[in-house]
Backbone as JSON Lines, residues from 0, in Angstrom:
{"i":0,"aa":"X","n":[38.29,-11.22,-0.86],"ca":[38.74,-9.96,-0.3],"c":[39.23,-10.21,1.12]}
{"i":1,"aa":"X","n":[40.4,-9.7,1.46],"ca":[40.9,-9.9,2.81],"c":[40.49,-8.72,3.69]}
{"i":2,"aa":"X","n":[40.37,-9.0,4.95],"ca":[39.99,-7.95,5.89],"c":[41.18,-7.04,6.12]}
{"i":3,"aa":"X","n":[40.92,-5.73,6.25],"ca":[42.03,-4.82,6.49],"c":[42.64,-5.06,7.87]}
{"i":4,"aa":"X","n":[43.96,-4.92,7.95],"ca":[44.65,-5.17,9.21],"c":[44.77,-3.91,10.07]}
{"i":5,"aa":"X","n":[44.84,-2.74,9.41],"ca":[45.02,-1.53,10.2],"c":[43.72,-1.15,10.89]}
{"i":6,"aa":"X","n":[43.85,-0.38,11.95],"ca":[42.66,0.05,12.69],"c":[42.05,1.26,12.01]}
{"i":7,"aa":"X","n":[40.98,1.02,11.28],"ca":[40.32,2.08,10.54],"c":[39.49,2.99,11.44]}
{"i":8,"aa":"X","n":[39.27,2.58,12.68],"ca":[38.47,3.4,13.59],"c":[39.11,4.76,13.84]}
{"i":9,"aa":"X","n":[40.45,4.86,13.66],"ca":[41.09,6.16,13.87],"c":[40.77,7.15,12.75]}
{"i":10,"aa":"X","n":[40.07,6.7,11.72],"ca":[39.62,7.6,10.65],"c":[38.24,8.19,10.95]}
{"i":11,"aa":"X","n":[37.65,7.78,12.08],"ca":[36.29,8.23,12.41],"c":[36.33,9.38,13.4]}
{"i":12,"aa":"X","n":[35.25,10.17,13.36],"ca":[35.06,11.27,14.29],"c":[33.68,11.11,14.9]}
{"i":13,"aa":"X","n":[33.58,11.15,16.22],"ca":[32.28,11.05,16.88],"c":[31.6,12.42,16.78]}
{"i":14,"aa":"X","n":[30.47,12.48,16.06],"ca":[29.81,13.78,15.84],"c":[28.56,13.96,16.69]}
{"i":15,"aa":"X","n":[28.08,12.88,17.32],"ca":[26.98,12.98,18.28],"c":[27.04,11.74,19.16]}
{"i":16,"aa":"X","n":[26.1,11.62,20.11],"ca":[26.14,10.49,21.04],"c":[26.17,9.14,20.32]}
{"i":17,"aa":"X","n":[25.46,9.03,19.21],"ca":[25.34,7.74,18.53],"c":[25.66,7.8,17.04]}
{"i":18,"aa":"X","n":[26.44,8.77,16.61],"ca":[26.84,8.86,15.2],"c":[28.34,9.1,15.12]}
{"i":19,"aa":"X","n":[28.99,8.22,14.37],"ca":[30.42,8.33,14.08],"c":[30.54,8.65,12.6]}
{"i":20,"aa":"X","n":[31.41,9.58,12.24],"ca":[31.57,9.96,10.84],"c":[32.96,9.63,10.34]}
{"i":21,"aa":"X","n":[33.0,9.08,9.12],"ca":[34.25,8.97,8.39],"c":[34.18,10.1,7.36]}
{"i":22,"aa":"X","n":[34.93,11.18,7.57],"ca":[34.85,12.3,6.64],"c":[35.28,11.89,5.23]}
{"i":23,"aa":"X","n":[34.75,12.59,4.25],"ca":[35.11,12.35,2.85],"c":[36.63,12.49,2.7]}
{"i":24,"aa":"X","n":[37.25,11.45,2.13],"ca":[38.7,11.45,1.93],"c":[39.07,10.53,0.79]}
{"i":25,"aa":"X","n":[40.23,10.71,0.22],"ca":[40.67,9.85,-0.88],"c":[39.68,9.85,-2.03]}
{"i":26,"aa":"X","n":[39.26,8.65,-2.45],"ca":[38.31,8.51,-3.56],"c":[36.85,8.59,-3.12]}
{"i":27,"aa":"X","n":[36.62,8.81,-1.84],"ca":[35.24,8.87,-1.35],"c":[34.52,10.09,-1.93]}
{"i":28,"aa":"X","n":[33.28,9.89,-2.37],"ca":[32.46,10.98,-2.89],"c":[31.6,11.63,-1.82]}
{"i":29,"aa":"X","n":[31.35,10.92,-0.74],"ca":[30.53,11.41,0.38],"c":[31.11,10.85,1.67]}
{"i":30,"aa":"X","n":[30.75,11.44,2.81],"ca":[31.18,10.85,4.08],"c":[30.36,9.6,4.42]}
{"i":31,"aa":"X","n":[30.79,8.89,5.44],"ca":[30.07,7.71,5.95],"c":[29.65,8.03,7.39]}
{"i":32,"aa":"X","n":[28.38,7.74,7.7],"ca":[27.9,7.87,9.08],"c":[27.6,6.48,9.62]}
{"i":33,"aa":"X","n":[28.16,6.17,10.77],"ca":[27.93,4.9,11.45],"c":[27.06,5.19,12.66]}
{"i":34,"aa":"X","n":[25.87,4.6,12.69],"ca":[24.93,4.81,13.79],"c":[25.17,3.73,14.83]}
{"i":35,"aa":"X","n":[25.73,4.13,15.97],"ca":[26.18,3.13,16.93],"c":[26.43,3.79,18.28]}
{"i":36,"aa":"X","n":[26.14,3.06,19.35],"ca":[26.57,3.55,20.66],"c":[28.03,3.16,20.86]}
{"i":37,"aa":"X","n":[28.62,3.6,21.96],"ca":[30.05,3.37,22.19],"c":[30.41,1.88,22.23]}
{"i":38,"aa":"X","n":[29.57,1.09,22.9],"ca":[29.87,-0.33,23.06],"c":[29.84,-1.06,21.72]}
{"i":39,"aa":"X","n":[28.8,-0.8,20.92],"ca":[28.73,-1.43,19.6],"c":[29.9,-0.99,18.72]}
{"i":40,"aa":"X","n":[30.21,0.31,18.78],"ca":[31.29,0.83,17.93],"c":[32.63,0.2,18.3]}
{"i":41,"aa":"X","n":[32.87,0.02,19.6],"ca":[34.13,-0.58,20.03],"c":[34.29,-2.0,19.46]}
{"i":42,"aa":"X","n":[33.18,-2.71,19.29],"ca":[33.23,-4.08,18.78],"c":[33.03,-4.18,17.28]}
{"i":43,"aa":"X","n":[32.93,-3.04,16.61],"ca":[32.71,-3.02,15.16],"c":[33.95,-3.51,14.43]}
{"i":44,"aa":"X","n":[33.76,-4.4,13.49],"ca":[34.84,-4.96,12.69],"c":[35.4,-3.88,11.76]}
{"i":45,"aa":"X","n":[36.72,-3.82,11.63],"ca":[37.35,-2.88,10.7],"c":[36.83,-3.08,9.27]}
{"i":46,"aa":"X","n":[36.43,-4.31,8.95],"ca":[35.9,-4.58,7.61],"c":[34.65,-3.79,7.3]}
{"i":47,"aa":"X","n":[33.83,-3.53,8.31],"ca":[32.61,-2.73,8.12],"c":[32.98,-1.31,7.73]}
{"i":48,"aa":"X","n":[33.97,-0.75,8.41],"ca":[34.41,0.61,8.11],"c":[35.01,0.65,6.72]}
{"i":49,"aa":"X","n":[35.85,-0.33,6.41],"ca":[36.47,-0.4,5.09],"c":[35.4,-0.5,3.99]}
{"i":50,"aa":"X","n":[34.41,-1.36,4.18],"ca":[33.36,-1.51,3.18],"c":[32.52,-0.24,3.07]}
{"i":51,"aa":"X","n":[32.24,0.43,4.19],"ca":[31.53,1.7,4.14],"c":[32.28,2.73,3.32]}
{"i":52,"aa":"X","n":[33.59,2.79,3.51],"ca":[34.42,3.73,2.75],"c":[34.43,3.35,1.26]}
{"i":53,"aa":"X","n":[34.45,2.05,0.96],"ca":[34.4,1.61,-0.43],"c":[33.08,2.02,-1.09]}
{"i":54,"aa":"X","n":[31.97,1.83,-0.36],"ca":[30.66,2.22,-0.9],"c":[30.66,3.72,-1.21]}
{"i":55,"aa":"X","n":[31.31,4.51,-0.36],"ca":[31.33,5.97,-0.53],"c":[32.06,6.41,-1.8]}
{"i":56,"aa":"X","n":[32.74,5.48,-2.49],"ca":[33.42,5.83,-3.75],"c":[32.51,5.63,-4.97]}
{"i":57,"aa":"X","n":[31.32,5.05,-4.78],"ca":[30.42,4.81,-5.91],"c":[29.93,6.14,-6.49]}
{"i":58,"aa":"X","n":[29.69,6.2,-7.8],"ca":[29.19,7.44,-8.4],"c":[27.73,7.68,-8.09]}
{"i":59,"aa":"X","n":[27.34,8.95,-8.03],"ca":[25.94,9.31,-7.92],"c":[25.35,9.21,-6.53]}
{"i":60,"aa":"X","n":[26.19,9.07,-5.51],"ca":[25.67,8.99,-4.15],"c":[25.05,10.32,-3.72]}
{"i":61,"aa":"X","n":[24.01,10.24,-2.92],"ca":[23.35,11.42,-2.41],"c":[23.65,11.56,-0.91]}
{"i":62,"aa":"X","n":[24.19,12.66,-0.52],"ca":[24.38,13.06,0.88],"c":[25.46,12.27,1.61]}
{"i":63,"aa":"X","n":[25.21,11.0,1.94],"ca":[26.17,10.21,2.72],"c":[25.84,8.73,2.59]}
{"i":64,"aa":"X","n":[26.76,7.89,3.02],"ca":[26.54,6.46,3.19],"c":[26.26,6.27,4.67]}
{"i":65,"aa":"X","n":[25.29,5.44,5.0],"ca":[24.96,5.18,6.39],"c":[25.19,3.71,6.71]}
{"i":66,"aa":"X","n":[25.65,3.45,7.92],"ca":[25.8,2.09,8.42],"c":[24.97,2.0,9.69]}
{"i":67,"aa":"X","n":[24.0,1.09,9.69],"ca":[23.08,0.94,10.81],"c":[23.74,0.2,11.98]}
{"i":68,"aa":"X","n":[23.12,0.22,13.16],"ca":[23.73,-0.41,14.34],"c":[23.99,-1.91,14.18]}
{"i":69,"aa":"X","n":[23.28,-2.58,13.25],"ca":[23.53,-4.01,13.05],"c":[24.66,-4.26,12.05]}
{"i":70,"aa":"X","n":[25.41,-3.23,11.7],"ca":[26.44,-3.34,10.67],"c":[27.43,-4.46,10.95]}
{"i":71,"aa":"X","n":[27.66,-5.26,9.93],"ca":[28.7,-6.28,10.01],"c":[29.22,-6.57,8.6]}
{"i":72,"aa":"X","n":[30.34,-7.27,8.55],"ca":[31.07,-7.56,7.32],"c":[30.14,-8.17,6.28]}
{"i":73,"aa":"X","n":[30.13,-7.63,5.08],"ca":[29.25,-8.11,4.02],"c":[30.02,-8.58,2.8]}
{"i":74,"aa":"X","n":[29.31,-8.67,1.68],"ca":[29.89,-9.17,0.44],"c":[30.37,-8.02,-0.44]}
{"i":75,"aa":"X","n":[29.8,-6.86,-0.29],"ca":[30.17,-5.67,-1.04],"c":[29.93,-4.48,-0.13]}
{"i":76,"aa":"X","n":[28.66,-4.17,0.08],"ca":[28.28,-3.23,1.13],"c":[28.46,-3.96,2.46]}
{"i":77,"aa":"X","n":[28.65,-3.18,3.54],"ca":[28.52,-3.85,4.82],"c":[27.05,-4.2,5.02]}
{"i":78,"aa":"X","n":[26.76,-5.3,5.66],"ca":[25.37,-5.6,6.01],"c":[24.93,-4.48,6.95]}
{"i":79,"aa":"X","n":[23.76,-3.93,6.72],"ca":[23.33,-2.77,7.48],"c":[23.77,-1.47,6.83]}
{"i":80,"aa":"X","n":[24.34,-1.55,5.62],"ca":[24.76,-0.35,4.89],"c":[23.61,0.19,4.06]}
{"i":81,"aa":"X","n":[23.49,1.52,4.01],"ca":[22.43,2.18,3.25],"c":[23.05,3.29,2.43]}
{"i":82,"aa":"X","n":[22.67,3.36,1.15],"ca":[23.15,4.44,0.29],"c":[22.05,4.82,-0.68]}
{"i":83,"aa":"X","n":[21.82,6.12,-0.83],"ca":[20.85,6.62,-1.82],"c":[21.61,7.08,-3.05]}
{"i":84,"aa":"X","n":[21.07,6.73,-4.22],"ca":[21.72,7.08,-5.48],"c":[20.85,8.03,-6.29]}
{"i":85,"aa":"X","n":[21.48,8.99,-6.94],"ca":[20.8,9.86,-7.88],"c":[20.34,9.0,-9.06]}
{"i":86,"aa":"X","n":[19.11,9.22,-9.53],"ca":[18.53,8.35,-10.57],"c":[19.28,8.44,-11.89]}
{"i":87,"aa":"X","n":[19.93,9.57,-12.18],"ca":[20.63,9.69,-13.46],"c":[22.13,9.44,-13.34]}
{"i":88,"aa":"X","n":[22.72,9.74,-12.2],"ca":[24.16,9.61,-12.05],"c":[24.59,8.38,-11.26]}
{"i":89,"aa":"X","n":[23.63,7.76,-10.56],"ca":[23.96,6.66,-9.66],"c":[24.06,5.32,-10.33]}
{"i":90,"aa":"X","n":[24.33,4.31,-9.55],"ca":[24.49,2.94,-10.03],"c":[23.63,2.0,-9.19]}
{"i":91,"aa":"X","n":[23.44,0.78,-9.69],"ca":[22.83,-0.28,-8.9],"c":[23.96,-1.25,-8.57]}
{"i":92,"aa":"X","n":[24.18,-1.49,-7.3],"ca":[25.26,-2.37,-6.88],"c":[24.69,-3.67,-6.33]}
{"i":93,"aa":"X","n":[25.05,-4.82,-6.93],"ca":[24.57,-6.09,-6.38],"c":[24.96,-6.26,-4.92]}
{"i":94,"aa":"X","n":[26.1,-5.7,-4.53],"ca":[26.52,-5.79,-3.14],"c":[25.6,-5.03,-2.2]}
{"i":95,"aa":"X","n":[24.89,-4.04,-2.75],"ca":[23.94,-3.28,-1.94],"c":[22.57,-3.91,-1.9]}
{"i":96,"aa":"X","n":[22.27,-4.67,-2.92],"ca":[20.96,-5.32,-2.99],"c":[20.97,-6.59,-2.14]}
{"i":97,"aa":"X","n":[22.05,-7.29,-2.16],"ca":[22.19,-8.47,-1.31],"c":[22.08,-9.76,-2.1]}
{"i":98,"aa":"X","n":[22.9,-10.72,-1.73],"ca":[22.9,-12.02,-2.38],"c":[22.17,-13.06,-1.56]}
{"i":99,"aa":"X","n":[21.92,-12.78,-0.31],"ca":[21.35,-13.78,0.58],"c":[20.19,-13.15,1.34]}
{"i":100,"aa":"X","n":[18.96,-13.63,1.1],"ca":[17.8,-12.99,1.7],"c":[17.75,-13.16,3.21]}
{"i":101,"aa":"X","n":[18.62,-13.98,3.77],"ca":[18.62,-14.14,5.22],"c":[19.65,-13.23,5.89]}
{"i":102,"aa":"X","n":[20.23,-12.3,5.13],"ca":[21.2,-11.39,5.74],"c":[20.54,-10.37,6.65]}
{"i":103,"aa":"X","n":[19.25,-10.1,6.45],"ca":[18.56,-9.14,7.31],"c":[18.55,-9.65,8.74]}
{"i":104,"aa":"X","n":[18.62,-8.73,9.67],"ca":[18.61,-9.12,11.08],"c":[17.33,-8.64,11.71]}
{"i":105,"aa":"X","n":[16.76,-9.43,12.58],"ca":[15.54,-9.05,13.3],"c":[15.75,-9.36,14.78]}
{"i":106,"aa":"X","n":[15.09,-8.6,15.6],"ca":[15.16,-8.82,17.04],"c":[13.82,-9.33,17.51]}
{"i":107,"aa":"X","n":[13.82,-10.42,18.26],"ca":[12.59,-10.98,18.8],"c":[12.72,-10.99,20.31]}
{"i":108,"aa":"X","n":[11.74,-10.42,20.98],"ca":[11.75,-10.41,22.44],"c":[10.76,-11.45,22.95]}
{"i":109,"aa":"X","n":[11.2,-12.24,23.91],"ca":[10.32,-13.23,24.53],"c":[10.41,-13.06,26.05]}
{"i":110,"aa":"X","n":[9.57,-13.78,26.76],"ca":[9.65,-13.77,28.21],"c":[10.47,-14.95,28.74]}
{"i":111,"aa":"X","n":[11.17,-15.65,27.84],"ca":[11.99,-16.79,28.24],"c":[13.28,-16.33,28.89]}
{"i":112,"aa":"X","n":[13.77,-17.11,29.81],"ca":[15.06,-16.81,30.45],"c":[16.14,-17.68,29.82]}
{"i":113,"aa":"X","n":[17.39,-17.31,30.02],"ca":[18.5,-18.11,29.49],"c":[18.48,-19.52,30.08]}
{"i":114,"aa":"X","n":[18.07,-19.65,31.33],"ca":[18.0,-20.97,31.96],"c":[16.96,-21.86,31.28]}
{"i":115,"aa":"X","n":[15.88,-21.25,30.78],"ca":[14.86,-22.03,30.07],"c":[15.29,-22.38,28.64]}
{"i":116,"aa":"X","n":[16.03,-21.47,28.02],"ca":[16.41,-21.64,26.61],"c":[17.64,-22.53,26.44]}
{"i":117,"aa":"X","n":[18.62,-22.36,27.31],"ca":[19.9,-23.06,27.15],"c":[19.77,-24.57,26.9]}
{"i":118,"aa":"X","n":[18.96,-25.3,27.68],"ca":[18.88,-26.75,27.46],"c":[18.23,-27.12,26.13]}
{"i":119,"aa":"X","n":[17.51,-26.2,25.5],"ca":[16.8,-26.49,24.25],"c":[17.38,-25.71,23.07]}
{"i":120,"aa":"X","n":[18.59,-25.2,23.21],"ca":[19.18,-24.33,22.2],"c":[19.25,-25.0,20.82]}
{"i":121,"aa":"X","n":[19.7,-26.23,20.76],"ca":[19.83,-26.92,19.47],"c":[18.47,-27.05,18.79]}
{"i":122,"aa":"X","n":[17.47,-27.47,19.53],"ca":[16.12,-27.62,18.96],"c":[15.55,-26.27,18.52]}
{"i":123,"aa":"X","n":[15.8,-25.23,19.32],"ca":[15.32,-23.89,18.99],"c":[15.93,-23.41,17.67]}
{"i":124,"aa":"X","n":[17.23,-23.58,17.53],"ca":[17.92,-23.16,16.3],"c":[17.38,-23.94,15.11]}
{"i":125,"aa":"X","n":[17.17,-25.25,15.26],"ca":[16.63,-26.05,14.16],"c":[15.24,-25.58,13.76]}
{"i":126,"aa":"X","n":[14.39,-25.25,14.73],"ca":[13.04,-24.76,14.44],"c":[13.08,-23.39,13.76]}
{"i":127,"aa":"X","n":[13.97,-22.52,14.22],"ca":[14.12,-21.21,13.57],"c":[14.58,-21.38,12.12]}
{"i":128,"aa":"X","n":[15.52,-22.3,11.89],"ca":[16.02,-22.54,10.53],"c":[14.9,-23.02,9.61]}
{"i":129,"aa":"X","n":[13.99,-23.85,10.15],"ca":[12.85,-24.33,9.36],"c":[11.87,-23.2,9.07]}
{"i":130,"aa":"X","n":[11.67,-22.29,10.04],"ca":[10.63,-21.27,9.93],"c":[11.08,-20.02,9.16]}
{"i":131,"aa":"X","n":[12.39,-19.72,9.15],"ca":[12.88,-18.49,8.52],"c":[13.53,-18.85,7.2]}
{"i":132,"aa":"X","n":[13.01,-18.31,6.08],"ca":[13.62,-18.64,4.77],"c":[15.06,-18.16,4.7]}
{"i":133,"aa":"X","n":[15.9,-18.96,4.09],"ca":[17.3,-18.57,3.92],"c":[17.61,-18.45,2.44]}
{"i":134,"aa":"X","n":[18.63,-17.69,2.15],"ca":[19.06,-17.53,0.76],"c":[19.86,-18.73,0.31]}
{"i":135,"aa":"X","n":[20.39,-18.62,-0.9],"ca":[21.11,-19.74,-1.49],"c":[22.6,-19.71,-1.17]}
{"i":136,"aa":"X","n":[23.06,-18.65,-0.52],"ca":[24.49,-18.55,-0.28],"c":[25.21,-18.14,-1.55]}
{"i":137,"aa":"X","n":[26.36,-18.7,-1.8],"ca":[27.16,-18.29,-2.94],"c":[26.76,-18.96,-4.25]}
{"i":138,"aa":"X","n":[26.01,-20.05,-4.17],"ca":[25.67,-20.77,-5.4],"c":[24.27,-21.33,-5.29]}
{"i":139,"aa":"X","n":[23.48,-21.14,-6.36],"ca":[22.12,-21.66,-6.38],"c":[22.03,-22.86,-7.31]}
{"i":140,"aa":"X","n":[20.81,-23.23,-7.65],"ca":[20.6,-24.39,-8.51],"c":[20.72,-24.03,-9.99]}
{"i":141,"aa":"X","n":[20.7,-22.74,-10.32],"ca":[20.83,-22.3,-11.71],"c":[22.26,-21.89,-11.99]}
{"i":142,"aa":"X","n":[22.7,-22.14,-13.2],"ca":[23.95,-21.58,-13.69],"c":[23.63,-20.95,-15.03]}
{"i":143,"aa":"X","n":[23.75,-19.65,-15.12],"ca":[23.29,-18.91,-16.29],"c":[24.45,-18.53,-17.2]}
{"i":144,"aa":"X","n":[24.17,-18.51,-18.51],"ca":[25.16,-18.03,-19.45],"c":[24.94,-16.52,-19.68]}
{"i":145,"aa":"X","n":[25.82,-15.91,-20.48],"ca":[25.74,-14.46,-20.68],"c":[24.42,-14.03,-21.33]}
{"i":146,"aa":"X","n":[23.89,-14.83,-22.24],"ca":[22.63,-14.48,-22.88],"c":[21.48,-14.46,-21.87]}
{"i":147,"aa":"X","n":[21.46,-15.45,-20.98],"ca":[20.43,-15.5,-19.95],"c":[20.59,-14.33,-18.97]}
{"i":148,"aa":"X","n":[21.83,-14.02,-18.6],"ca":[22.06,-12.87,-17.72],"c":[21.58,-11.58,-18.38]}
{"i":149,"aa":"X","n":[21.87,-11.42,-19.69],"ca":[21.39,-10.24,-20.41],"c":[19.86,-10.18,-20.38]}
{"i":150,"aa":"X","n":[19.2,-11.34,-20.49],"ca":[17.74,-11.39,-20.44],"c":[17.21,-10.91,-19.11]}
{"i":151,"aa":"X","n":[17.83,-11.37,-18.04],"ca":[17.41,-10.94,-16.71],"c":[17.65,-9.45,-16.53]}
{"i":152,"aa":"X","n":[18.82,-8.98,-16.95],"ca":[19.13,-7.56,-16.76],"c":[18.25,-6.66,-17.62]}
{"i":153,"aa":"X","n":[17.8,-7.15,-18.78],"ca":[16.99,-6.34,-19.69],"c":[15.51,-6.38,-19.36]}
{"i":154,"aa":"X","n":[15.0,-7.57,-19.01],"ca":[13.56,-7.7,-18.81],"c":[13.17,-7.91,-17.36]}
{"i":155,"aa":"X","n":[14.15,-8.02,-16.47],"ca":[13.87,-8.1,-15.05],"c":[13.01,-9.29,-14.67]}
{"i":156,"aa":"X","n":[11.99,-9.01,-13.87],"ca":[11.16,-10.08,-13.31],"c":[10.39,-10.84,-14.4]}
{"i":157,"aa":"X","n":[10.15,-10.23,-15.55],"ca":[9.46,-10.95,-16.63],"c":[10.24,-12.21,-17.02]}
{"i":158,"aa":"X","n":[11.57,-12.12,-17.05],"ca":[12.38,-13.3,-17.36],"c":[12.16,-14.37,-16.31]}
{"i":159,"aa":"X","n":[12.13,-13.96,-15.06],"ca":[11.94,-14.89,-13.95],"c":[10.58,-15.58,-14.07]}
{"i":160,"aa":"X","n":[9.53,-14.8,-14.37],"ca":[8.18,-15.35,-14.5],"c":[8.09,-16.31,-15.68]}
{"i":161,"aa":"X","n":[8.71,-15.92,-16.81],"ca":[8.7,-16.8,-18.0],"c":[9.37,-18.14,-17.73]}
{"i":162,"aa":"X","n":[10.36,-18.15,-16.82],"ca":[11.05,-19.4,-16.49],"c":[10.3,-20.22,-15.45]}
{"i":163,"aa":"X","n":[9.18,-19.68,-14.95],"ca":[8.38,-20.42,-13.97],"c":[8.79,-20.22,-12.52]}
{"i":164,"aa":"X","n":[9.61,-19.18,-12.24],"ca":[10.07,-18.94,-10.88],"c":[9.26,-17.86,-10.16]}
{"i":165,"aa":"X","n":[8.21,-17.37,-10.77],"ca":[7.4,-16.33,-10.15],"c":[6.05,-16.24,-10.84]}
{"i":166,"aa":"X","n":[5.21,-15.34,-10.36],"ca":[3.87,-15.15,-10.89],"c":[3.7,-13.7,-11.32]}
{"i":167,"aa":"X","n":[2.79,-13.47,-12.28],"ca":[2.53,-12.11,-12.76],"c":[2.18,-11.16,-11.62]}
{"i":168,"aa":"X","n":[1.41,-11.64,-10.65],"ca":[1.0,-10.75,-9.56],"c":[2.17,-10.29,-8.7]}
{"i":169,"aa":"X","n":[3.31,-10.99,-8.77],"ca":[4.49,-10.57,-8.03],"c":[4.93,-9.16,-8.43]}
{"i":170,"aa":"X","n":[4.73,-8.82,-9.71],"ca":[5.2,-7.53,-10.21],"c":[4.57,-6.36,-9.48]}
{"i":171,"aa":"X","n":[3.34,-6.52,-9.01],"ca":[2.66,-5.4,-8.37],"c":[3.3,-5.03,-7.03]}
{"i":172,"aa":"X","n":[4.17,-5.9,-6.5],"ca":[4.84,-5.62,-5.23],"c":[6.26,-5.11,-5.42]}
{"i":173,"aa":"X","n":[6.65,-4.88,-6.67],"ca":[8.04,-4.51,-6.96],"c":[8.13,-3.11,-7.53]}
{"i":174,"aa":"X","n":[9.2,-2.44,-7.16],"ca":[9.47,-1.12,-7.72],"c":[9.6,-1.25,-9.24]}
{"i":175,"aa":"X","n":[9.01,-0.29,-9.97],"ca":[9.06,-0.26,-11.43],"c":[8.49,-1.54,-12.06]}
{"i":176,"aa":"X","n":[7.62,-2.23,-11.31],"ca":[7.02,-3.48,-11.79],"c":[8.08,-4.54,-12.13]}
{"i":177,"aa":"X","n":[9.22,-4.46,-11.48],"ca":[10.25,-5.48,-11.61],"c":[11.21,-5.31,-12.76]}
{"i":178,"aa":"X","n":[11.18,-4.17,-13.43],"ca":[12.15,-3.92,-14.5],"c":[12.41,-2.42,-14.6]}
{"i":179,"aa":"X","n":[13.66,-2.07,-14.78],"ca":[14.02,-0.66,-14.94],"c":[14.32,-0.43,-16.42]}
{"i":180,"aa":"X","n":[13.58,0.48,-17.02],"ca":[13.76,0.78,-18.45],"c":[15.18,1.27,-18.71]}
{"i":181,"aa":"X","n":[15.7,0.9,-19.86],"ca":[17.0,1.41,-20.3],"c":[18.2,0.68,-19.74]}
{"i":182,"aa":"X","n":[17.98,-0.54,-19.25],"ca":[19.1,-1.31,-18.72],"c":[20.14,-1.54,-19.81]}
{"i":183,"aa":"X","n":[21.42,-1.51,-19.44],"ca":[22.51,-1.68,-20.39],"c":[23.41,-2.84,-19.96]}
{"i":184,"aa":"X","n":[22.99,-4.08,-20.24],"ca":[23.8,-5.23,-19.83],"c":[25.21,-5.19,-20.4]}
{"i":185,"aa":"X","n":[25.41,-4.52,-21.54],"ca":[26.73,-4.47,-22.15],"c":[27.75,-3.72,-21.27]}
{"i":186,"aa":"X","n":[27.27,-2.98,-20.3],"ca":[28.17,-2.25,-19.41],"c":[28.62,-3.07,-18.2]}
{"i":187,"aa":"X","n":[28.08,-4.27,-18.05],"ca":[28.4,-5.1,-16.89],"c":[29.68,-5.89,-17.16]}
{"i":188,"aa":"X","n":[30.63,-5.78,-16.25],"ca":[31.93,-6.43,-16.43],"c":[31.83,-7.96,-16.36]}
{"i":189,"aa":"X","n":[32.84,-8.61,-16.9],"ca":[32.88,-10.08,-16.82],"c":[33.04,-10.54,-15.38]}
{"i":190,"aa":"X","n":[33.73,-9.75,-14.56],"ca":[33.87,-10.12,-13.15],"c":[32.51,-10.12,-12.46]}
{"i":191,"aa":"X","n":[31.72,-9.08,-12.71],"ca":[30.38,-9.01,-12.1],"c":[29.5,-10.13,-12.63]}
{"i":192,"aa":"X","n":[29.59,-10.42,-13.93],"ca":[28.81,-11.52,-14.5],"c":[29.21,-12.85,-13.87]}
{"i":193,"aa":"X","n":[30.5,-13.03,-13.66],"ca":[30.98,-14.27,-13.05],"c":[30.44,-14.46,-11.65]}
{"i":194,"aa":"X","n":[30.3,-13.35,-10.92],"ca":[29.77,-13.45,-9.56],"c":[28.29,-13.76,-9.56]}
{"i":195,"aa":"X","n":[27.56,-13.27,-10.56],"ca":[26.11,-13.42,-10.56],"c":[25.55,-14.62,-11.28]}
{"i":196,"aa":"X","n":[26.33,-15.25,-12.14],"ca":[25.76,-16.28,-13.0],"c":[25.36,-17.56,-12.27]}
{"i":197,"aa":"X","n":[25.92,-17.8,-11.11],"ca":[25.56,-19.0,-10.36],"c":[24.55,-18.73,-9.26]}
């Protein structure tokens, strides 16, 4: 997907000190709210706005799509994008769930100064990389066929546990115990399968 060239910020309206709105337009089902101060908004990538507007076209959205202050260009949703779906009319979007567990952003405050950190920056980054789990990026060690994908989509975490990638007790920490009843893998496009199989 290429980044949009036009300035999408002119489609926004500032509705409070820290909320910018993209009103419902075109195929959008709900408006988009971007939570940002002026400085962050000025530096916001047009791709974030474009992706927020794309998310707003999904069926079954409730109220609005929100983009948090850490919003940045993502794979489907903008990173920092939030959308609530109606349980009967909504969808589950892999772009909203995330492909890389290290996409989340956290802020850590220390008493260190830039003068203390700068000479050790490389070592600090290496230590953070060791300590913070990262996702697999675009490709993992598994390559699944359609039957295996159907198994995952139908039985959820049970498939993962049966393959030895998890434990039974993991289910107690997951919504719906790791599987949503009534999954319909036959409705998943070949394009979506192609993106997920690796």
